[in-house]
N, C-alpha and C positions, 0 to 999 in steps of 0.2 A: 785076931784080936776085939774083931768087933763083937763077935759072938762072946768071948770072955768078958769082954769091957762093959758089957749090958746095965752092970749093975753100978757100974761107976761113970758117973753122970760127967765128970770132969773130962775124962778120956772118951768119953762116947763123943759130946761135942766138939772135942778138937780132932778128932779123925773124920768129923762128918763136913768140919772144914776144909780138910787135907784133900778130901777123895770124895768126888760126886755120887761116885758109886753106893760109899757108905750112908751119905747121905739121902740118897734114894730107899736103900736097904732099912733104912730107921724108919723112912718116912711109912714103909712097908710095913712094918712089923707092927708099927701104931696104928692102924687100918686097922692090921688082924687082931689087936690086943683089944680095941673097941667095937667086934662086932663080935656078941657072943656064938653065933651058930661059926664063925670061920675057927676061933680060939676054941672050939668044940671040937673041930675037924682035928686042928692041929696035937690036942691034948689027947 
């Protein structure tokens, strides 16, 4: 649900409030997205 909801910010915020693991995953994705090298490796 987290991965499917990535484009729905309201759903994503609700999920991060309900589950600390999802909040941690969101932070990790945000860090990766802001790092061009990490993003390149992912892509």
